[in-house]
Structure formats: C-alpha cells, structure tokens
C-alpha positions as CSV (number, residue, x, y, z in Angstrom):
1,M,-22.0,106.1,42.8
2,T,-22.9,102.5,43.2
3,M,-20.2,100.4,44.4
4,N,-20.5,98.4,40.9
5,A,-19.9,101.5,38.9
6,T,-16.7,102.6,41.4
7,M,-15.1,98.9,40.5
8,T,-15.8,99.3,36.6
9,N,-14.3,103.2,36.5
10,A,-11.2,102.0,38.8
11,T,-8.0,101.8,37.0
12,V,-6.4,98.3,38.0
13,T,-2.9,98.5,38.5
14,T,-0.1,95.6,37.8
15,V,3.1,95.3,39.3
16,D,5.8,93.4,37.2
17,P,8.5,92.1,39.4
18,A,10.6,91.2,36.8
19,A,10.4,95.4,35.7
20,I,10.8,96.5,39.2
21,R,14.3,94.1,39.4
22,R,15.1,95.7,36.1
23,R,15.1,99.1,37.3
24,E,17.1,97.8,40.7
25,L,19.7,96.6,38.2
26,A,20.4,99.3,36.3
27,G,20.3,102.1,39.2
28,F,22.9,99.7,41.2
29,L,25.2,99.3,37.9
30,R,25.4,103.0,37.3
31,S,26.0,103.6,40.9
32,R,28.8,101.5,41.2
33,R,30.3,103.1,38.0
34,E,30.8,105.9,38.7
35,R,32.3,105.9,41.9
36,I,35.3,104.3,40.2
37,S,38.1,106.9,39.1
38,P,40.1,105.9,35.5
39,S,43.2,106.0,37.6
40,Q,41.3,103.1,39.6
41,A,41.0,101.2,37.1
42,G,43.9,101.6,34.9
43,V,42.4,104.1,32.3
44,P,44.2,106.7,30.5
45,L,42.6,110.3,30.9
46,S,41.7,111.9,27.5
47,G,39.7,115.2,27.1
48,R,37.4,116.8,29.4
49,R,35.0,114.1,31.2
50,R,31.5,114.7,31.7
51,T,30.8,111.6,33.6
52,P,31.9,111.3,37.2
53,G,33.5,107.9,37.3
54,L,34.0,105.3,34.7
55,R,31.9,106.1,31.5
56,R,29.1,103.0,30.0
57,E,31.9,102.3,26.7
58,E,35.1,102.1,29.8
59,V,33.1,99.2,31.7
60,A,32.2,97.2,28.4
61,Q,35.5,97.3,27.3
62,L,37.1,96.4,30.7
63,A,34.6,93.8,30.8
64,A,34.9,92.4,27.4
65,V,31.4,92.8,26.4
66,G,29.8,95.0,23.6
67,V,28.8,98.9,24.4
68,T,25.4,98.4,22.9
69,W,25.0,95.4,25.1
70,Y,25.9,97.0,28.4
71,T,24.0,100.3,27.6
72,W,21.1,98.3,27.6
73,L,21.9,96.4,31.0
74,E,21.8,100.0,32.3
75,Q,19.1,101.0,31.1
76,G,17.0,98.3,32.2
77,R,16.0,96.6,29.2
78,D,14.9,92.7,29.3
79,I,18.0,91.5,28.7
80,K,19.7,88.1,30.1
81,A,23.1,87.8,31.8
82,S,25.2,84.7,31.7
83,E,27.2,84.0,34.9
84,Q,30.0,84.3,33.4
85,V,29.4,88.1,31.8
86,L,28.8,89.2,35.8
87,D,31.9,88.0,36.6
88,A,33.4,90.1,34.8
89,I,31.1,92.9,35.2
90,S,31.8,92.3,39.0
91,R,35.8,92.5,38.5
92,T,35.4,95.6,36.4
93,L,33.1,97.6,39.2
94,M,35.3,96.1,41.7
95,L,32.1,95.2,43.9
96,D,32.6,93.1,47.4
97,R,31.4,90.1,48.0
98,D,27.8,92.1,49.2
99,E,27.5,93.6,46.1
100,R,28.8,91.0,44.0
101,A,25.6,88.8,45.6
102,H,23.4,91.7,44.9
103,L,24.4,91.8,41.4
104,F,23.7,87.8,40.5
105,T,20.4,88.7,42.7
106,L,18.9,91.4,40.8
107,A,20.2,89.9,37.3
108,G,18.4,86.7,38.3
109,V,21.3,84.8,38.7
110,S,22.1,84.5,41.5
111,V,23.4,81.0,42.4
112,G,24.6,81.0,46.0
113,P,22.9,80.5,49.4
114,S,21.1,83.7,50.6
115,R,21.8,85.7,53.4
116,A,18.7,84.7,55.2
117,E,20.1,80.8,55.1
118,C,23.5,81.9,56.0
119,D,22.5,83.8,59.2
120,A,20.0,80.3,60.2
121,I,23.4,79.3,61.0
122,S,23.7,79.9,65.0
123,E,27.2,79.3,66.6
124,A,25.8,76.6,68.6
125,T,25.5,74.9,65.2
126,L,29.1,75.6,63.9
127,R,30.7,74.8,66.8
128,L,28.7,71.1,67.0
129,L,30.4,70.8,63.6
130,D,34.0,71.6,65.3
131,Q,32.8,69.2,67.9
132,V,32.3,65.9,65.9
133,E,35.5,66.0,64.4
134,P,37.4,63.9,62.9
135,F,33.8,62.6,61.8
136,P,33.0,64.8,58.3
137,A,30.1,67.7,59.2
138,C,28.0,70.2,57.4
139,V,25.3,72.2,57.0
140,Q,23.3,72.1,53.4
141,T,20.3,73.8,52.4
142,A,17.6,72.1,50.3
143,K,19.3,72.7,47.1
144,Y,22.3,71.3,48.7
145,D,24.8,74.6,48.8
146,L,27.3,73.9,51.4
147,L,26.8,77.2,54.1
148,A,29.0,75.2,56.6
149,Y,31.5,72.5,57.1
150,N,34.2,71.4,59.4
151,R,37.9,70.3,57.8
152,T,37.0,66.8,58.2
153,Y,34.2,66.8,55.6
154,A,36.3,69.9,53.3
155,R,38.8,67.2,52.3
156,L,36.3,64.1,52.2
157,I,37.0,64.6,48.7
158,N,38.8,67.5,47.6
159,N,39.9,70.7,49.1
160,L,36.0,72.7,49.1
161,D,37.6,75.5,50.6
162,A,39.8,76.1,47.2
163,L,37.0,76.3,45.5
164,P,34.7,79.4,44.3
165,A,32.1,79.8,46.9
166,E,29.1,79.4,44.1
167,D,30.6,76.0,43.3
168,R,30.4,74.8,46.7
169,N,27.3,72.9,46.2
170,C,27.0,69.4,46.4
171,M,24.8,69.0,43.3
172,W,27.2,70.8,41.1
173,L,29.8,69.0,41.9
174,A,28.3,65.6,41.9
175,F,27.6,66.3,38.6
176,T,30.9,69.0,36.7
177,D,33.8,67.6,39.2
178,S,35.2,64.7,37.7
179,E,37.2,64.1,40.9
180,W,33.5,63.8,43.0
181,R,32.6,61.1,40.7
182,K,35.2,59.6,40.9
183,C,35.2,59.4,44.6
184,M,31.8,58.8,45.1
185,V,31.9,54.7,45.0
186,D,28.1,54.3,44.2
187,W,27.5,57.8,42.0
188,E,24.9,56.9,39.9
189,I,23.0,55.5,42.9
190,V,23.5,58.8,44.9
191,S,23.0,60.8,42.2
192,A,20.2,60.0,41.2
193,R,18.2,60.2,44.5
194,M,20.1,63.5,45.2
195,V,18.4,64.5,41.9
196,A,14.7,63.3,43.2
197,Q,15.7,65.2,46.6
198,L,15.7,68.3,44.7
199,R,12.6,67.6,42.5
200,A,10.6,66.8,45.5
201,Q,11.7,70.4,46.9
202,W,11.4,72.3,43.9
203,A,7.7,72.3,44.5
204,Q,7.7,75.0,47.0
205,H,10.5,77.2,45.6
206,M,9.7,77.4,41.4
207,A,9.1,80.8,41.9
208,E,12.8,82.0,43.4
209,P,15.3,83.1,41.0
210,A,18.1,81.3,43.2
211,W,16.4,77.9,42.4
212,K,15.9,78.7,38.7
213,A,18.9,79.6,37.9
214,H,20.7,76.8,39.8
215,L,18.6,74.5,37.7
216,K,19.2,76.4,34.5
217,R,22.9,76.0,35.2
218,L,22.8,72.3,36.3
219,K,21.1,71.6,32.9
220,A,23.6,73.6,30.7
221,A,26.3,71.8,32.9
222,S,25.1,68.2,32.5
223,P,23.5,65.9,30.1
224,E,22.9,63.4,32.9
225,F,21.5,65.6,35.5
226,S,18.6,67.0,32.6
227,R,17.9,63.2,31.9
228,L,17.5,62.7,35.6
229,W,15.3,65.3,36.2
230,E,12.7,64.9,33.5
231,Q,12.2,61.9,34.7
232,H,10.1,63.8,37.5
233,D,11.3,60.7,40.6
234,V,11.0,62.6,43.8
235,A,12.2,61.2,46.9
236,S,12.3,62.8,50.8
237,A,15.6,63.6,52.5
238,Q,16.6,60.9,55.0
239,S,19.1,59.4,56.7
240,M,21.3,57.1,54.3
241,S,24.8,55.2,53.8
242,K,27.1,56.2,51.6
243,R,30.8,55.4,50.1
244,F,33.4,57.7,49.0
245,R,36.7,56.4,48.0
246,N,38.8,59.1,50.0
247,P,42.6,60.5,47.6
248,L,44.4,60.3,50.8
249,V,43.2,57.3,53.2
250,G,41.2,55.3,50.4
251,M,37.5,53.4,51.7
252,L,35.8,55.1,53.7
253,R,31.7,53.8,54.8
254,F,29.3,56.3,56.5
255,D,26.1,56.2,58.1
256,V,24.7,59.7,57.6
257,N,22.6,61.5,59.9
258,V,20.5,64.0,59.1
259,S,19.2,66.8,61.7
260,W,16.8,69.7,60.2
261,L,17.4,73.2,61.4
262,T,14.5,74.9,60.4
263,P,10.5,73.7,61.2
264,A,10.2,72.7,57.7
265,P,12.6,70.1,55.7
266,G,15.4,72.5,54.1
267,L,17.8,73.5,55.7
268,R,19.9,70.1,57.4
269,M,22.8,69.3,59.2
270,M,24.9,66.1,57.8
271,V,26.8,64.4,60.4
272,Y,28.9,61.3,58.4
273,T,29.4,58.5,61.1
274,P,32.0,55.7,60.8
275,S,29.8,52.2,59.8
276,D,33.2,50.4,60.4
277,V,36.3,50.2,62.9
278,Q,38.3,51.0,59.8
279,T,36.9,54.2,58.5
280,R,37.1,55.3,62.2
281,R,40.5,55.2,61.6
282,K,41.3,56.0,59.0
283,L,39.6,59.3,59.5
284,D,42.2,59.8,62.6
285,D,44.9,59.2,59.6
286,L,42.8,61.6,57.7
287,A,42.7,64.4,60.4
288,A,46.4,63.8,61.0
289,L,47.2,64.5,57.4
290,I,45.4,67.3,56.8
291,A,46.7,69.3,60.1
292,Q,50.2,69.1,58.6
293,P,51.5,72.5,57.7
294,Q,51.6,72.7,53.8
295,S,55.0,72.9,52.1
296,A,54.9,76.1,50.5
C-alpha cells in the first residue's frame, strides 16, 4: 500500500475542547452532589434513597433552577450557565474557593485571575507592596484583575477587601461601581485609555474562556464599555498621571509607575507616587485613618 493510499483510508479524529470541558463539568457536578448528605443540605429524609448524596432535583430546588436544565448540565449538554446560577449551584454543593473557581472555568464563565497568574507573584513582590506604604501599590493582570495590593491601595477609593473576589477588577469597577466613577476625577479619559489597553491585549487572549467571559460580562453590564470597545482603539500600558477624589482625605494626585513582572507585557506592578507635597501629606493622613481600629 502506498503512502497516498494510507493517508486516503485513514480516519481523521478531531477533538472538540468544548465537548471535553462539558464532560468534565458533568462529572465534577455529579461527584460534588454525591458527597453531600441530605442532612448537610437540610433536606428531610423520605423513603429509600438509591442515589448517594443529593438527588438532581434536590440540587435544582435548593439552587432555584429548573430540574430539566440542571439535569442537562450534568449530562454535558451544550447549554449556557450564568454567573448567578453558577454561584447558586456552588453554594448548594458547598464548594470551597478552589472548587468554585474550577466550576466556573469548566462552565466557560471564569472571570477571575488564574492560579498561574496568582502563583507568578513572588514573596519579594508582596513584601515590596508593603514596603512602599503609604504609597498605594498593586499587582494587576492584563485584563485588570487585582491579584495583590497594599493597605493604602485597598482604601484609595473604597474598601476593596469588602468586595467579592470576582469583582476586584479595575475595569469592572470603573464601569459598574458608582463610587469608583465618582472618585476617578478624569473618568472619561482614563476609562477610554483602559479600554484601549484591554483591546490591545485582547489579540493575545481571544481564545481564552476567562477573557471571553470577562468581556461578555462587561458588555452586558455597561453600554459605555460596549461603545468604547467597538471603537477598536488600542494603546499600550505605560506610566501615567492619575487623580482621585478620596472620600476620606480629598484630592490625590499621582504619577503611576508600571513595572512588568513577566517577560511579555501582562502581569504588572503599579506604584502610585505622589505628584505634589499635599498628596504626600494626605497619604500619611489616610494611612493613619486606615490604621485606626474600626468601631463595632
């Protein structure tokens, strides 16, 4: 048999990554459901149970989703799950932080930073964030996820620690949080530049589920983001000046210095250096206020 004949008769098998991910999701959901006893979930026992753990209809009821829809999800069918629904399922199945992140990734709705990005932050970098206090400093990903920050940055606008981890994203906050918008003095200029920088990075990440989910979430939440995104403006991330109207100490002016933590632009550390003496003094005041014990 000649080489040509061999190639003609060979069967070509293609792999569908989405189908594989759906099968993984189905198996993961079943395994988490079967490990929870009815008593743990507050489900009254009635009759003989053939299924270990919870039944599908019990999970659906506790998560306030349709039984048929949840059954299809466990069967690996090609259906979409929103962030809110996945949150409800995560709570019902008592998933821990890593399991919840895995659920979102398998469902193609991952919006937070990846474990690889988090692991890329060295202990030396974390110590440096603390050492530059009271100057605000943070570590961001290319899509503006906040992976780490010091105490002053956490209170630059509002209390970041009080926000859900998936909302600690500067792009998300700039377009959906009214307090952030009010405190960003040059919001129109800064937000347009942020979108242009995100658009420039998008070319390298457009096949990644986390990026696609992030963009989908932003477009659904903010018509202004959608309008700027469709303009296709691009810009590189670079050092710049920024102004904030802090709710505790007033106007703050900074020169923002950007340092890349990886060979390719993406993961970056940003240090906010005071542009004037007044800002430097106000940062000391802000640090002192933050250090005060909170009243009960």
